[in-house]
C-alpha positions in Angstrom: 130.6 3.7 266.8 131.5 0.7 269.6 134.3 1.4 272.4 137.8 0.1 271.8 137.4 -2.5 274.9 134.5 -4.0 272.9 136.4 -4.3 269.5 139.2 -5.8 271.2 136.8 -8.8 273.1 135.3 -9.4 269.8 138.5 -10.1 268.2 140.3 -12.2 270.8 136.7 -13.9 271.0 135.9 -14.2 267.2 139.2 -13.9 265.4 142.6 -14.8 265.5 144.9 -12.7 267.6 148.5 -13.7 268.2 150.5 -12.9 270.9 150.6 -9.2 272.9 153.1 -6.9 271.4 155.3 -5.7 273.6 155.8 -1.8 274.9 159.4 -2.2 273.6 158.1 -3.0 270.2 156.2 -0.3 269.7 158.7 2.4 271.0 161.2 0.5 268.4 158.7 1.5 265.6 158.1 5.3 267.1 161.7 5.8 267.0 162.2 4.2 263.7 159.6 6.1 262.1 159.7 9.3 263.9 156.4 9.5 265.4 154.0 8.5 268.0 151.4 5.4 267.3 148.0 6.4 268.1 146.9 5.5 271.5 144.0 3.2 270.3 146.2 1.2 267.8 148.9 1.0 270.8 146.1 -0.4 272.9 145.1 -3.0 270.0 148.7 -4.3 270.0 149.2 -4.3 273.5 146.1 -6.4 274.1 145.7 -8.6 270.9 149.3 -8.1 269.4 149.0 -8.5 265.3 145.7 -10.3 264.2 143.8 -11.9 261.1 140.2 -11.2 261.2 137.6 -13.6 259.8 139.9 -16.4 258.7 143.5 -17.8 259.8 144.2 -19.1 256.4 142.8 -16.5 254.3 142.1 -13.2 256.2 140.1 -10.4 255.0 142.6 -8.0 257.4 145.8 -9.2 258.6 147.2 -6.3 261.2 150.9 -6.5 261.7 153.1 -6.3 264.4 154.9 -3.2 265.0 158.0 -4.9 264.1 156.4 -6.0 260.6 155.2 -2.1 259.7 156.9 -0.9 256.8 156.7 2.4 254.4 154.3 1.8 251.8 156.8 3.7 249.4 158.9 0.7 250.0 156.1 -2.0 250.0 154.7 -0.7 246.4 158.0 -1.4 244.8 156.2 -1.4 241.3 154.9 2.1 241.5 156.4 4.5 238.9 158.9 6.8 240.0 156.9 10.1 239.2 154.1 9.0 241.4 154.8 10.3 245.0 153.9 8.2 248.1 154.6 9.9 251.3 156.8 8.8 253.4 154.6 8.8 256.3 152.5 6.1 255.2 152.8 3.0 257.1 151.2 -0.4 256.0 149.7 -1.4 259.2 147.1 -4.1 257.6 147.3 -6.3 254.6 144.2 -6.7 252.9 144.8 -9.5 250.3 146.4 -9.5 246.7 149.3 -7.3 247.8 147.0 -4.3 249.0 147.5 -2.4 252.3 145.7 0.0 254.3 148.4 2.5 255.7 148.3 4.8 258.4 149.7 8.1 258.0 152.1 9.5 260.5 152.4 11.7 262.5 149.1 12.9 263.2 147.2 16.1 261.3 147.1 19.3 263.7 143.5 18.2 263.9 144.7 14.9 265.9 143.8 12.8 262.7 145.3 9.8 261.8 144.4 8.9 258.3 143.8 5.2 257.4 144.6 5.2 253.6 143.6 2.3 251.1 146.3 1.5 249.4 145.3 -0.4 246.1 148.5 -1.9 244.2 147.7 -0.9 241.4 147.2 2.9 241.6 148.5 3.9 244.8 150.1 7.2 244.4 148.1 8.5 241.6 146.0 11.8 242.6 142.3 10.6 243.4 143.3 7.4 243.9 144.2 7.0 247.7 140.9 7.2 250.0 140.9 7.9 253.7 138.6 5.5 254.8 139.1 6.2 258.9 140.3 9.1 260.8 141.2 6.6 263.8 142.0 3.3 264.1 138.8 2.6 266.5 136.8 3.5 263.5 138.7 1.3 261.1 138.6 -1.5 263.5 134.8 -1.0 264.1 133.7 -0.7 260.4 136.1 -3.8 259.8 134.3 -5.9 262.1 130.7 -4.8 261.2 131.3 -5.8 257.2 132.5 -9.2 257.8 134.9 -10.4 255.1 133.8 -7.1 253.1 136.0 -4.3 252.7 133.9 -1.6 253.7 135.5 1.3 251.7 134.7 -0.8 248.7 130.8 -1.1 249.7 128.3 0.9 247.0 127.7 4.4 249.1 130.8 4.9 251.0 132.2 8.0 250.6 135.5 8.3 252.6 137.1 11.6 253.7 138.4 12.4 250.8 142.0 11.7 249.0 145.2 11.7 250.9 147.3 12.7 248.5 144.8 16.1 247.5 144.0 16.4 251.5 147.8 16.9 252.2 148.7 19.2 250.2 146.3 21.9 251.6 147.2 24.1 254.1 
């Protein structure tokens, strides 16, 4: 896995970053959600701010600003009531067509912060909430390496299990 400094340089040189976020914006997010943003995501926001990858008009990945982070349960208003989307899932990246990648805060006791594929048609259904990265650095590195292809949809990608199923384990 590449260093965050190398990934940030690539985003600045070849993609579409916006103005860096302020430390105050990140603090407001942390206060609003009751959890600390992972250091690598904090570094990304402070260095490049929100960003669009691979295209400014039709980005494969659209990392939102701290003030635009939303609870997935609110973003996915079409989800049936019987499905349970944890309140800890926060949409940080729009990946087209109403789909998101969410981060699950706070960090797990192991230090992991899960990044979860939230496909709008089945988010919240058991078995349909693939953990696609355990750190923001891993997520960004894999995204940049696969060009416009969402790497977790590629043949052979295994992921780290289902977030709902893993979240129920002691």
